[in-house]
C-alpha positions as CSV (number, residue, x, y, z in Angstrom):
1,X,-95.3,-119.5,-120.3
2,X,-93.2,-117.0,-118.3
3,X,-91.7,-118.1,-115.0
4,X,-93.0,-116.1,-112.1
5,X,-90.5,-113.7,-110.5
6,X,-90.4,-114.5,-106.8
7,X,-89.3,-110.9,-105.9
8,X,-92.3,-109.6,-107.8
9,X,-94.6,-112.1,-106.1
10,X,-93.3,-111.0,-102.7
11,X,-93.8,-107.3,-103.5
12,X,-97.3,-108.0,-104.9
13,X,-98.2,-109.9,-101.8
14,X,-97.0,-107.1,-99.6
15,X,-98.9,-104.6,-101.7
16,X,-102.1,-106.6,-101.5
17,X,-101.7,-107.4,-97.8
18,X,-99.7,-104.5,-96.2
19,X,-98.1,-105.1,-92.9
20,X,-100.1,-103.9,-89.9
21,X,-98.9,-100.6,-88.5
22,X,-97.1,-100.3,-85.2
23,X,-100.1,-98.7,-83.7
24,X,-102.4,-101.6,-84.7
25,X,-99.9,-104.2,-83.3
26,X,-99.9,-102.3,-80.0
27,X,-103.7,-102.1,-80.1
28,X,-104.1,-105.8,-80.6
29,X,-101.7,-106.6,-77.7
30,X,-103.5,-104.2,-75.5
31,X,-106.9,-105.7,-76.3
32,X,-105.6,-109.2,-75.5
33,X,-104.4,-108.1,-72.1
34,X,-101.6,-110.7,-71.9
35,X,-98.3,-111.6,-73.6
36,X,-98.9,-113.4,-76.9
37,X,-96.9,-116.2,-78.6
38,X,-95.5,-115.2,-82.1
39,X,-97.8,-117.7,-83.8
40,X,-100.9,-116.3,-82.1
41,X,-99.9,-112.8,-83.0
42,X,-99.5,-113.9,-86.6
43,X,-103.0,-115.4,-86.5
44,X,-104.7,-112.4,-85.0
45,X,-103.0,-110.0,-87.4
46,X,-103.7,-112.2,-90.5
47,X,-100.0,-112.3,-91.5
48,X,-99.4,-114.1,-94.7
49,X,-96.6,-116.6,-95.2
50,X,-94.7,-114.2,-97.5
51,X,-95.0,-111.5,-94.8
52,X,-93.5,-113.5,-91.9
53,X,-89.9,-112.2,-92.4
54,X,-90.8,-108.5,-92.8
55,X,-93.2,-108.8,-89.8
56,X,-90.4,-110.3,-87.7
57,X,-88.2,-107.3,-88.7
58,X,-91.0,-104.9,-87.6
59,X,-91.3,-106.5,-84.2
60,X,-87.5,-106.4,-83.8
61,X,-87.5,-102.7,-84.7
62,X,-90.3,-102.1,-82.1
63,X,-88.3,-104.0,-79.5
64,X,-85.2,-101.9,-80.2
65,X,-87.2,-98.8,-79.6
66,X,-88.7,-100.3,-76.4
67,X,-92.2,-100.3,-77.8
68,X,-92.4,-104.1,-77.4
69,X,-90.5,-106.7,-75.3
70,X,-90.1,-110.5,-75.4
71,X,-90.2,-112.4,-72.2
72,X,-88.2,-115.5,-71.4
73,X,-90.7,-117.8,-73.2
74,X,-90.4,-115.6,-76.3
75,X,-93.9,-114.2,-76.0
76,X,-94.4,-110.6,-77.1
77,X,-95.8,-108.0,-74.6
78,X,-96.0,-104.2,-74.0
79,X,-93.4,-103.1,-71.5
80,X,-95.8,-100.7,-69.8
81,X,-98.3,-103.5,-69.1
82,X,-95.7,-105.6,-67.2
83,X,-94.6,-103.1,-64.6
84,X,-91.6,-102.3,-66.7
85,X,-89.9,-99.0,-66.8
86,X,-87.8,-97.5,-69.6
87,X,-85.0,-95.1,-68.8
88,X,-81.4,-94.1,-68.7
89,X,-78.8,-95.6,-66.4
90,X,-77.1,-93.3,-63.9
91,X,-74.1,-95.0,-62.2
92,X,-72.7,-94.2,-58.8
93,X,-69.0,-94.3,-57.8
94,X,-69.8,-96.8,-55.1
95,X,-71.1,-99.4,-57.6
96,X,-74.8,-99.1,-57.4
97,X,-76.9,-97.0,-59.7
98,X,-80.4,-95.8,-60.7
99,X,-82.7,-96.0,-63.7
100,X,-84.0,-92.5,-64.5
101,X,-87.4,-93.1,-66.1
102,X,-88.1,-91.5,-69.5
103,X,-91.7,-90.9,-68.5
104,X,-90.8,-89.2,-65.2
105,X,-91.5,-90.4,-61.7
106,X,-89.3,-91.9,-59.0
107,X,-85.9,-93.2,-60.0
108,X,-85.4,-97.0,-59.6
109,X,-82.5,-98.1,-57.4
110,X,-80.2,-100.7,-59.0
111,X,-78.0,-102.8,-56.9
112,X,-74.3,-103.3,-57.7
113,X,-75.2,-106.8,-59.0
114,X,-77.7,-105.3,-61.5
115,X,-75.2,-102.6,-62.5
116,X,-72.7,-105.3,-63.6
117,X,-74.9,-105.7,-66.7
118,X,-74.7,-102.0,-67.8
119,X,-72.6,-98.9,-67.9
120,X,-73.4,-95.3,-66.9
121,X,-75.5,-93.7,-69.7
122,X,-76.9,-96.9,-71.2
123,X,-80.7,-97.1,-71.9
124,X,-82.5,-100.0,-70.4
125,X,-85.8,-101.5,-69.4
126,X,-86.2,-102.6,-65.8
127,X,-88.9,-104.3,-63.7
128,X,-89.9,-103.0,-60.3
129,X,-89.2,-105.8,-57.8
130,X,-89.9,-104.0,-54.5
131,X,-88.3,-101.3,-52.3
132,X,-84.7,-101.2,-51.0
133,X,-83.8,-100.7,-47.3
134,X,-84.2,-96.9,-47.7
135,X,-87.7,-97.2,-49.0
136,X,-86.8,-96.4,-52.6
137,X,-88.3,-98.4,-55.5
138,X,-85.9,-101.1,-56.6
139,X,-85.5,-102.4,-60.1
140,X,-84.1,-105.4,-62.0
141,X,-82.8,-104.9,-65.5
142,X,-84.8,-106.8,-68.1
143,X,-83.1,-105.6,-71.3
144,X,-80.5,-103.1,-72.4
145,X,-81.9,-101.2,-75.3
146,X,-79.1,-98.8,-76.2
147,X,-75.4,-98.7,-75.3
148,X,-73.9,-95.3,-74.6
149,X,-70.2,-95.9,-74.3
150,X,-68.1,-96.8,-77.3
151,X,-64.9,-95.3,-76.0
152,X,-63.7,-95.0,-72.4
153,X,-60.7,-93.1,-71.0
154,X,-59.0,-94.4,-67.9
155,X,-55.9,-95.7,-66.1
156,X,-54.2,-99.1,-66.8
157,X,-54.1,-101.3,-63.6
158,X,-52.4,-104.6,-63.3
159,X,-53.3,-107.1,-60.5
160,X,-52.2,-110.7,-60.3
161,X,-51.2,-110.7,-64.0
162,X,-54.6,-109.4,-65.1
163,X,-54.6,-106.0,-66.9
164,X,-57.7,-103.8,-66.8
165,X,-58.7,-100.2,-67.2
166,X,-60.3,-98.2,-64.3
167,X,-62.5,-95.5,-66.0
168,X,-61.7,-91.9,-65.3
169,X,-65.5,-91.3,-65.2
170,X,-66.2,-92.6,-61.7
171,X,-69.8,-93.3,-62.6
172,X,-68.4,-96.3,-64.5
173,X,-67.4,-98.4,-61.6
174,X,-66.7,-101.7,-63.5
175,X,-63.2,-102.6,-64.3
176,X,-62.8,-103.0,-68.1
177,X,-60.6,-105.9,-69.1
178,X,-57.8,-105.1,-71.6
179,X,-57.9,-107.4,-74.7
180,X,-54.4,-108.7,-75.7
181,X,-52.9,-107.0,-78.8
182,X,-54.1,-108.5,-82.1
183,X,-51.7,-111.1,-83.5
184,X,-49.8,-109.9,-86.5
185,X,-50.8,-106.2,-86.0
186,X,-47.8,-103.9,-86.8
187,X,-49.3,-101.1,-84.9
188,X,-50.0,-102.9,-81.6
189,X,-50.1,-100.3,-78.8
190,X,-48.5,-101.0,-75.5
191,X,-49.3,-99.3,-72.2
192,X,-47.6,-99.5,-68.9
193,X,-49.5,-99.9,-65.6
194,X,-50.6,-96.5,-64.3
195,X,-50.7,-94.8,-67.8
196,X,-53.8,-93.0,-69.0
197,X,-55.3,-94.6,-72.1
198,X,-58.3,-94.5,-74.4
199,X,-59.9,-97.9,-75.1
200,X,-62.7,-99.0,-77.5
201,X,-65.2,-101.3,-76.0
202,X,-65.3,-104.5,-78.0
203,X,-67.6,-106.3,-75.6
204,X,-70.2,-104.7,-73.4
205,X,-70.9,-105.9,-69.9
206,X,-73.5,-108.6,-69.3
207,X,-74.8,-110.8,-66.5
208,X,-72.0,-113.3,-67.2
209,X,-69.0,-111.2,-68.3
210,X,-67.1,-108.0,-67.6
211,X,-66.7,-105.4,-70.3
212,X,-63.6,-105.8,-72.6
213,X,-61.8,-103.0,-74.3
214,X,-59.1,-102.7,-77.0
215,X,-56.3,-100.1,-76.6
216,X,-56.6,-97.3,-79.2
217,X,-54.5,-94.5,-77.7
218,X,-51.9,-94.1,-75.0
219,X,-52.2,-90.5,-73.6
220,X,-49.3,-90.6,-71.2
221,X,-48.6,-90.6,-67.5
222,X,-51.2,-89.4,-65.0
223,X,-49.1,-86.5,-63.7
224,X,-48.0,-85.2,-67.1
225,X,-48.7,-81.4,-67.7
226,X,-51.9,-81.0,-69.5
227,X,-53.1,-84.5,-68.9
228,X,-56.2,-83.3,-67.1
229,X,-57.4,-81.6,-70.3
230,X,-56.6,-84.6,-72.5
231,X,-58.7,-86.7,-70.2
232,X,-61.6,-84.2,-70.0
233,X,-61.7,-83.9,-73.9
234,X,-62.2,-87.7,-74.2
235,X,-64.2,-88.3,-71.1
236,X,-66.8,-85.7,-72.2
237,X,-66.5,-86.5,-75.9
238,X,-65.6,-83.0,-76.8
239,X,-64.6,-82.6,-80.5
240,X,-61.1,-81.2,-80.5
241,X,-59.8,-81.8,-84.1
242,X,-61.3,-80.0,-87.1
243,X,-62.6,-82.1,-90.0
244,X,-60.9,-82.2,-93.3
245,X,-63.8,-80.4,-94.9
246,X,-63.6,-77.5,-92.3
247,X,-59.8,-77.1,-92.8
248,X,-60.2,-77.1,-96.6
249,X,-62.8,-74.3,-96.4
250,X,-60.6,-72.4,-94.0
251,X,-57.6,-72.5,-96.4
252,X,-59.7,-71.0,-99.1
253,X,-60.6,-67.9,-97.0
254,X,-58.7,-64.7,-97.5
255,X,-56.4,-63.3,-94.8
256,X,-58.1,-59.8,-94.8
257,X,-61.3,-58.1,-95.8
258,X,-61.6,-57.8,-99.6
259,X,-63.2,-54.9,-101.4
260,X,-65.8,-57.3,-102.8
261,X,-66.9,-58.0,-99.3
262,X,-68.0,-54.3,-98.9
263,X,-71.0,-54.8,-101.1
264,X,-74.3,-54.1,-99.4
265,X,-72.6,-52.9,-96.2
266,X,-72.4,-49.5,-94.4
267,X,-69.0,-48.0,-93.9
268,X,-68.4,-47.3,-90.1
269,X,-64.6,-47.3,-90.3
270,X,-64.4,-43.7,-89.2
271,X,-66.4,-44.4,-86.0
272,X,-63.9,-44.8,-83.1
273,X,-65.1,-48.3,-82.1
274,X,-63.0,-50.0,-79.5
275,X,-62.8,-53.5,-78.0
276,X,-62.7,-53.9,-74.2
277,X,-61.7,-57.3,-72.9
278,X,-59.4,-59.1,-70.5
279,X,-55.6,-59.1,-70.8
280,X,-55.6,-62.7,-72.0
281,X,-58.4,-62.5,-74.6
282,X,-57.4,-63.4,-78.2
283,X,-60.8,-63.6,-79.9
284,X,-62.7,-60.3,-80.0
285,X,-66.4,-60.6,-80.8
286,X,-67.6,-57.2,-79.9
287,X,-66.6,-53.5,-80.2
288,X,-68.5,-50.5,-78.8
289,X,-68.9,-46.8,-79.3
290,X,-71.0,-44.3,-77.4
291,X,-71.8,-40.6,-77.8
292,X,-74.3,-38.2,-76.2
293,X,-77.3,-37.5,-78.3
294,X,-79.5,-34.7,-76.9
295,X,-80.4,-35.8,-73.4
296,X,-79.8,-39.4,-74.2
297,X,-77.2,-41.5,-75.9
298,X,-76.3,-43.3,-79.1
299,X,-74.8,-46.7,-78.5
300,X,-73.2,-48.7,-81.3
301,X,-72.4,-52.4,-80.7
302,X,-70.5,-54.0,-83.6
303,X,-70.3,-57.8,-83.6
304,X,-68.0,-59.9,-85.7
305,X,-69.9,-61.1,-88.8
306,X,-69.0,-64.8,-88.6
307,X,-72.0,-65.8,-90.8
308,X,-70.3,-64.1,-93.8
309,X,-67.5,-66.7,-93.7
310,X,-69.3,-69.7,-92.2
311,X,-71.9,-70.8,-94.7
312,X,-74.9,-72.9,-93.5
313,X,-74.4,-76.6,-94.3
314,X,-70.7,-76.4,-95.0
315,X,-67.8,-78.1,-93.3
316,X,-67.0,-75.2,-91.0
317,X,-70.7,-75.0,-90.0
318,X,-70.8,-78.7,-89.3
319,X,-67.8,-78.6,-87.0
320,X,-69.2,-75.4,-85.3
321,X,-72.5,-77.1,-84.7
322,X,-70.8,-80.3,-83.3
323,X,-68.8,-78.2,-80.8
324,X,-71.6,-75.8,-80.0
325,X,-69.3,-73.4,-78.3
326,X,-65.6,-72.7,-77.5
327,X,-64.3,-74.4,-74.3
328,X,-62.0,-72.4,-72.1
329,X,-59.6,-74.5,-69.9
330,X,-56.8,-73.0,-67.8
331,X,-54.0,-72.4,-70.3
332,X,-55.8,-73.9,-73.3
333,X,-58.8,-73.1,-75.5
334,X,-60.8,-75.5,-77.7
335,X,-62.2,-73.0,-80.1
336,X,-65.5,-73.4,-82.0
337,X,-63.8,-72.1,-85.2
338,X,-60.3,-72.6,-86.5
339,X,-57.8,-70.1,-85.4
340,X,-57.6,-68.3,-88.8
341,X,-61.2,-67.3,-88.1
342,X,-61.5,-67.1,-84.3
343,X,-58.2,-65.1,-83.8
344,X,-57.8,-63.6,-87.3
345,X,-60.4,-62.9,-90.0
346,X,-63.4,-62.7,-87.7
347,X,-61.8,-61.3,-84.6
348,X,-62.2,-57.5,-84.3
349,X,-58.5,-56.9,-84.0
350,X,-57.2,-53.3,-83.7
351,X,-56.2,-51.2,-86.8
352,X,-57.6,-53.6,-89.4
353,X,-60.9,-53.6,-91.4
354,X,-63.4,-56.2,-90.3
355,X,-66.9,-57.3,-91.4
356,X,-69.5,-56.8,-88.7
357,X,-73.2,-56.8,-87.8
358,X,-74.2,-53.6,-86.1
359,X,-76.9,-52.9,-83.5
360,X,-77.2,-49.1,-83.5
361,X,-79.3,-47.9,-80.5
362,X,-80.8,-44.7,-79.3
363,X,-81.2,-44.8,-75.5
364,X,-83.0,-42.1,-73.5
365,X,-81.8,-40.3,-70.4
366,X,-83.5,-42.9,-68.1
367,X,-81.7,-45.9,-69.8
368,X,-84.6,-47.1,-71.9
369,X,-84.0,-48.1,-75.6
370,X,-86.2,-45.8,-77.7
371,X,-85.2,-47.2,-81.1
372,X,-82.6,-49.4,-82.7
373,X,-81.4,-50.6,-86.2
374,X,-79.5,-53.6,-87.4
375,X,-77.3,-53.5,-90.5
376,X,-74.2,-55.2,-91.9
377,X,-71.1,-53.0,-92.0
378,X,-67.4,-52.7,-92.3
379,X,-65.6,-51.4,-89.2
380,X,-62.1,-50.5,-88.1
381,X,-61.3,-51.0,-84.4
382,X,-59.4,-47.9,-83.1
383,X,-58.0,-49.6,-80.0
384,X,-57.8,-52.9,-78.1
385,X,-58.5,-51.9,-74.5
386,X,-58.5,-54.0,-71.3
387,X,-60.9,-53.8,-68.4
388,X,-58.0,-52.8,-66.2
389,X,-56.9,-49.8,-68.2
390,X,-60.5,-48.6,-68.8
391,X,-61.1,-48.8,-65.0
392,X,-57.8,-46.9,-64.4
393,X,-58.8,-44.1,-66.8
394,X,-62.4,-43.8,-65.7
395,X,-62.5,-44.7,-62.0
396,X,-58.9,-44.4,-60.7
397,X,-58.3,-41.2,-62.7
398,X,-54.8,-42.5,-63.5
399,X,-53.1,-39.5,-65.3
400,X,-50.8,-41.6,-67.5
401,X,-53.6,-43.9,-68.7
402,X,-55.9,-40.9,-69.3
403,X,-53.2,-39.2,-71.3
404,X,-52.6,-42.3,-73.4
405,X,-56.4,-42.7,-74.1
406,X,-57.1,-39.0,-74.5
407,X,-58.6,-39.2,-78.0
408,X,-61.0,-41.9,-76.8
409,X,-61.8,-40.5,-73.4
410,X,-65.0,-38.5,-74.4
411,X,-66.5,-41.7,-75.8
412,X,-65.4,-43.8,-72.8
413,X,-66.9,-41.3,-70.4
414,X,-70.2,-41.3,-72.4
415,X,-70.1,-45.1,-72.2
416,X,-69.8,-44.8,-68.4
417,X,-72.6,-42.3,-68.1
418,X,-74.8,-44.6,-70.2
419,X,-73.8,-47.6,-68.0
420,X,-75.0,-45.7,-64.9
421,X,-78.4,-45.3,-66.4
422,X,-78.6,-48.9,-67.7
423,X,-77.6,-50.1,-64.2
424,X,-80.5,-48.1,-62.6
425,X,-82.9,-49.5,-65.2
426,X,-81.6,-53.0,-64.3
427,X,-82.4,-52.4,-60.6
428,X,-85.8,-51.0,-61.5
429,X,-86.5,-54.0,-63.7
430,X,-85.7,-56.3,-60.7
431,X,-82.9,-58.4,-62.3
432,X,-81.1,-60.7,-59.9
433,X,-77.4,-59.8,-59.4
434,X,-75.7,-62.7,-57.7
435,X,-72.2,-61.8,-56.5
436,X,-69.8,-64.7,-57.0
437,X,-66.1,-64.7,-56.4
438,X,-64.3,-65.5,-59.6
439,X,-60.8,-67.0,-59.3
440,X,-57.9,-67.6,-61.7
441,X,-55.1,-70.0,-61.4
442,X,-51.5,-68.8,-61.6
443,X,-49.2,-71.4,-62.9
444,X,-45.4,-71.9,-62.5
445,X,-42.9,-72.9,-65.3
446,X,-43.7,-76.6,-64.7
447,X,-47.4,-76.2,-65.3
448,X,-48.4,-76.6,-61.7
449,X,-50.6,-74.1,-59.8
450,X,-48.5,-71.6,-57.9
451,X,-51.5,-69.9,-56.3
452,X,-55.2,-69.3,-56.8
453,X,-56.3,-65.7,-56.5
454,X,-59.6,-63.9,-56.7
455,X,-60.4,-62.1,-59.9
456,X,-62.2,-58.9,-59.1
457,X,-64.8,-57.6,-61.5
458,X,-64.7,-53.9,-61.8
459,X,-67.2,-51.4,-63.3
460,X,-65.5,-51.7,-66.8
461,X,-66.7,-55.4,-66.8
462,X,-70.2,-54.3,-65.9
463,X,-70.2,-51.5,-68.4
464,X,-69.5,-53.9,-71.3
465,X,-72.0,-56.4,-69.9
466,X,-74.8,-53.8,-69.9
467,X,-73.9,-52.9,-73.6
468,X,-74.1,-56.6,-74.6
469,X,-77.4,-57.1,-72.7
470,X,-78.9,-54.1,-74.6
471,X,-77.8,-55.5,-78.0
472,X,-79.1,-59.0,-77.1
473,X,-82.5,-57.6,-76.1
474,X,-82.7,-55.6,-79.4
475,X,-81.9,-58.8,-81.4
476,X,-84.7,-60.6,-79.6
477,X,-87.2,-57.8,-80.2
478,X,-86.2,-57.5,-83.8
479,X,-86.8,-61.2,-84.5
480,X,-90.0,-61.2,-82.6
481,X,-91.3,-58.2,-84.5
482,X,-90.4,-59.8,-87.8
483,X,-92.0,-63.1,-86.7
484,X,-88.8,-64.9,-87.6
485,X,-88.2,-68.1,-85.6
486,X,-85.0,-68.1,-83.6
487,X,-83.2,-69.6,-80.5
488,X,-84.1,-67.6,-77.4
489,X,-82.0,-67.7,-74.2
490,X,-84.8,-68.7,-71.8
491,X,-84.6,-69.0,-68.1
492,X,-87.5,-70.2,-66.0
493,X,-88.1,-69.5,-62.3
494,X,-88.1,-72.1,-59.5
495,X,-90.3,-75.2,-59.7
496,X,-92.9,-75.5,-56.9
497,X,-90.8,-78.3,-55.2
498,X,-87.6,-76.2,-55.2
499,X,-89.5,-73.2,-54.0
500,X,-90.8,-75.1,-50.9
501,X,-87.3,-76.3,-50.1
502,X,-85.9,-72.8,-50.5
503,X,-88.5,-71.3,-48.2
504,X,-87.9,-74.0,-45.6
505,X,-84.2,-73.3,-45.7
506,X,-84.5,-69.5,-45.6
507,X,-86.9,-69.8,-42.6
508,X,-84.2,-71.4,-40.5
509,X,-82.2,-68.1,-41.0
510,X,-85.2,-65.9,-40.3
511,X,-85.6,-64.8,-44.0
512,X,-88.7,-64.9,-46.3
513,X,-88.9,-64.8,-50.1
514,X,-91.8,-62.7,-51.3
515,X,-94.0,-63.3,-54.3
516,X,-96.1,-66.2,-52.9
517,X,-96.3,-69.2,-55.2
518,X,-95.0,-67.2,-58.2
519,X,-92.1,-65.1,-57.1
520,X,-90.5,-62.8,-59.6
521,X,-86.8,-61.9,-60.1
522,X,-87.5,-58.7,-58.1
523,X,-88.4,-60.8,-55.1
524,X,-85.0,-62.5,-55.2
525,X,-83.3,-59.2,-55.7
526,X,-85.0,-57.7,-52.7
527,X,-84.0,-60.7,-50.5
528,X,-80.4,-60.4,-51.6
529,X,-80.5,-56.7,-50.5
530,X,-81.9,-57.8,-47.1
531,X,-79.1,-60.4,-46.7
532,X,-76.5,-57.6,-47.2
533,X,-72.9,-58.6,-46.3
534,X,-73.6,-61.2,-43.7
535,X,-70.8,-63.8,-43.2
536,X,-73.2,-66.5,-44.5
537,X,-74.2,-64.5,-47.6
538,X,-72.3,-66.8,-49.9
539,X,-74.2,-69.9,-48.6
540,X,-77.6,-68.2,-48.7
541,X,-76.9,-66.9,-52.2
542,X,-75.8,-70.3,-53.4
543,X,-79.0,-71.9,-52.1
544,X,-81.1,-69.2,-53.8
545,X,-79.2,-69.8,-57.1
546,X,-79.8,-73.6,-56.9
547,X,-83.5,-73.0,-56.6
548,X,-83.6,-71.6,-60.1
549,X,-83.7,-73.7,-63.3
550,X,-80.8,-73.8,-65.7
551,X,-80.9,-71.3,-68.6
552,X,-81.3,-73.1,-72.0
553,X,-81.7,-72.3,-75.7
554,X,-85.2,-72.8,-77.1
555,X,-87.4,-71.5,-79.9
556,X,-90.2,-71.1,-77.3
557,X,-89.8,-67.6,-75.9
558,X,-90.8,-67.8,-72.2
559,X,-88.5,-65.0,-71.1
560,X,-85.5,-64.8,-68.9
561,X,-86.3,-64.9,-65.2
562,X,-82.9,-64.0,-63.8
563,X,-82.4,-60.9,-66.0
564,X,-86.1,-60.0,-65.8
565,X,-86.5,-59.8,-69.6
566,X,-89.7,-60.9,-71.4
567,X,-87.6,-61.6,-74.4
568,X,-83.9,-62.3,-74.7
569,X,-81.5,-64.0,-77.0
570,X,-77.7,-64.3,-77.6
571,X,-76.3,-62.2,-80.5
572,X,-73.0,-60.8,-79.2
573,X,-70.6,-63.8,-79.3
574,X,-70.8,-65.7,-82.7
575,X,-67.1,-66.5,-82.7
576,X,-67.5,-68.7,-79.6
577,X,-71.3,-69.6,-79.4
578,X,-73.2,-71.4,-82.2
579,X,-76.6,-70.0,-81.1
580,X,-75.3,-66.4,-81.7
581,X,-74.3,-67.5,-85.2
582,X,-77.8,-68.7,-85.9
583,X,-79.3,-65.4,-84.6
584,X,-77.0,-63.5,-87.0
585,X,-78.3,-65.6,-89.9
586,X,-81.9,-65.1,-88.8
587,X,-81.4,-61.3,-88.5
588,X,-79.8,-61.2,-92.0
589,X,-82.7,-63.2,-93.4
590,X,-85.3,-60.9,-91.8
591,X,-83.6,-57.8,-93.2
592,X,-84.0,-59.4,-96.7
593,X,-87.6,-60.4,-95.9
594,X,-86.6,-64.1,-96.1
595,X,-86.7,-67.0,-93.7
596,X,-83.7,-68.9,-92.4
597,X,-84.3,-72.5,-91.3
598,X,-81.4,-74.6,-89.7
599,X,-83.7,-77.6,-89.5
600,X,-85.7,-78.2,-86.3
601,X,-85.1,-75.1,-84.1
602,X,-86.1,-77.2,-81.1
603,X,-83.6,-79.9,-81.8
604,X,-80.8,-77.3,-82.4
605,X,-81.7,-75.6,-79.1
606,X,-81.5,-78.9,-77.2
607,X,-78.1,-79.7,-78.8
608,X,-76.7,-76.2,-78.0
609,X,-77.9,-76.5,-74.4
610,X,-76.2,-79.9,-74.2
611,X,-72.9,-78.7,-75.6
612,X,-72.9,-75.8,-73.1
613,X,-73.5,-78.2,-70.2
614,X,-70.8,-80.5,-71.6
615,X,-68.3,-77.7,-71.7
616,X,-69.2,-76.7,-68.1
617,X,-68.7,-80.3,-66.9
618,X,-65.4,-80.6,-68.6
619,X,-64.0,-77.3,-67.3
620,X,-65.2,-78.2,-63.8
621,X,-63.4,-81.6,-64.0
622,X,-60.2,-79.9,-65.0
623,X,-60.4,-77.3,-62.3
624,X,-61.0,-80.0,-59.7
625,X,-58.1,-82.0,-61.0
626,X,-55.7,-79.0,-60.8
627,X,-56.9,-78.1,-57.4
628,X,-56.4,-81.6,-56.1
629,X,-52.8,-81.5,-57.3
630,X,-52.3,-78.1,-55.8
631,X,-53.6,-79.3,-52.4
632,X,-51.4,-82.5,-52.4
633,X,-48.4,-80.3,-51.5
634,X,-50.3,-78.7,-48.6
635,X,-51.4,-81.8,-46.8
636,X,-51.0,-81.3,-43.0
637,X,-51.6,-77.5,-43.1
638,X,-54.5,-76.0,-41.2
639,X,-57.0,-73.6,-42.8
640,X,-60.1,-71.7,-41.8
641,X,-63.1,-72.0,-44.0
642,X,-66.9,-71.9,-44.1
643,X,-69.4,-74.6,-44.7
644,X,-70.7,-74.2,-48.2
645,X,-73.2,-77.1,-48.2
646,X,-74.5,-80.0,-46.2
647,X,-75.2,-83.4,-47.7
648,X,-76.2,-86.8,-46.3
649,X,-72.6,-88.1,-46.3
650,X,-70.9,-85.0,-44.8
651,X,-70.2,-81.3,-45.2
652,X,-68.5,-79.3,-48.0
653,X,-66.1,-76.6,-46.7
654,X,-64.7,-73.7,-48.8
655,X,-61.3,-72.8,-47.5
656,X,-60.7,-69.1,-46.9
657,X,-57.9,-67.5,-49.0
658,X,-57.2,-70.7,-50.9
659,X,-60.5,-70.8,-52.9
660,X,-60.7,-74.6,-52.8
661,X,-63.7,-76.6,-51.7
662,X,-63.6,-80.1,-50.2
663,X,-65.6,-82.7,-48.5
664,X,-65.4,-83.5,-44.8
665,X,-66.9,-87.0,-44.6
666,X,-69.5,-87.6,-41.9
667,X,-67.1,-90.2,-40.4
668,X,-64.6,-87.4,-39.8
669,X,-67.1,-85.2,-37.8
670,X,-66.3,-86.9,-34.5
671,X,-67.3,-89.9,-32.4
672,X,-71.1,-89.4,-32.5
673,X,-74.2,-90.4,-34.4
674,X,-75.3,-87.8,-37.0
675,X,-78.7,-87.5,-38.7
676,X,-79.1,-85.5,-41.9
677,X,-81.9,-82.9,-41.8
678,X,-82.5,-81.6,-45.2
679,X,-84.3,-78.4,-44.0
């Protein structure tokens, strides 16, 4: 007689008595209306002895995903039934924090004592235990479901013989103890007090212990040139080294366009396309050409064909997706693609052949696009122009510049005439045109800021901007007409809550925003016109801007509020933005009557929106760092400035002529009691 195989018997038992589904487990717990002991749950669900172990694993998996929770007695319960709230931890520099609920609703205040158990970004479950002294719902952490921080960048501090790291991210207020070097390790790192380091957390915080970290990288001293960027890269987890696979693919690419690459492309090398960018630009995504066509214009926008070289699913594509976009710091760029592509093979450099995707438009005399066509092509940039020299030739009528650009002048003047019509169309459409003062930092030989100066946008900037807007709109329309899914650049108007706050604020200045409960971009534009050049224009404009939601990437085309477009996408910068690369692939697929799928368009959109915000946060950190060092040498000086915003703990003041903003704490406002009135 054959001996029974225990593995077979277990499999047979599970087949005959399949485990109850997660939904059924939740249904039984809901019906019972109270926490259940494990044995009682086994009894109610008719779990067989051979199923005990896999059933325990299922309960554990449900607990990790916060569908279930065990109380102190070990009984199983549904978190939502126990006044428990799931969410993400948001730390505050002063030690306390909040739990931001996943399901929405009011944030839960967490005391400094509760925050000792978690770090900023962790996911947790908390119980509502009452309200704090400010009337906010207060919580107590029941369980940490997911840890967000594996690596932390910060400064080494030594006090009373104890070495710890103070995180550079001020939302992580806990000191992280430094573990001693591992015995016998030949590569044991050493860091001096005050140095900036990267540590790996080997023990997360708990109710009874501080977090502990192991030293993995010594970045250098706090004041070293470029340290601000090194910190920002690690603090915001920006990928800054290309993978082995991406570098291997890059090495296999040619240095120039090959004849075999011409197949299936139109030849536009004779067309006098030119690039117009800033003096410091090194990657050229776009080139333009314009000529008069009857009473209207022909506008050709040629965009670098990155998708020809970066294949979907390859190493380069994986790195580009992870980065999402190039990040531009003062004096340093973290490119989305390796330099051979971003500054070489894909960049529309002058006097060399380049592969491109062309949007060829016919625009009538009033600035409306009457027809357009997309096609892959080979181009030859006839000149690399700057905004400054185009403005000198077209608007300043500089004789030397005009003589130097003589062969291109007719096309540049046609571009300018077209721009005037597109600008009129923009006003008619009602697009919002916020005027912000852009600045640039001028550095000395030691890497310190010498001065900060305003960077004036001239009409040459606006000319190129309108050409790119036109091409982006055509790309959006093309994909919509071909019913091909894509990532749209969507921008929604104000939420009802923000609208109420904005109207209250404007009312104190005697202004009203039109449009009732559903204002349009045109209503914002009209209000900006009424504000004119008042001294407080910048403040009013900032508050108006903050009332709007952030633009994101999404497959759901809900239009672009700020630009007043029903449909809009990003097509013109595939060297530095991943969504543009996806749009190129989608257009190519539609031209061949095929479908391109990068996976879930919604997930890709969320990821690209995240990487954009991540880059903004990192560059903002670096700017703030550099400005702090710049102002350290000017302590004691007196400046004039204007109040840019008011908050419960003080006022922010923008210094005139210095272009630096800082906080005047409420305690510095004078010997009096101050009450914050949000309106």
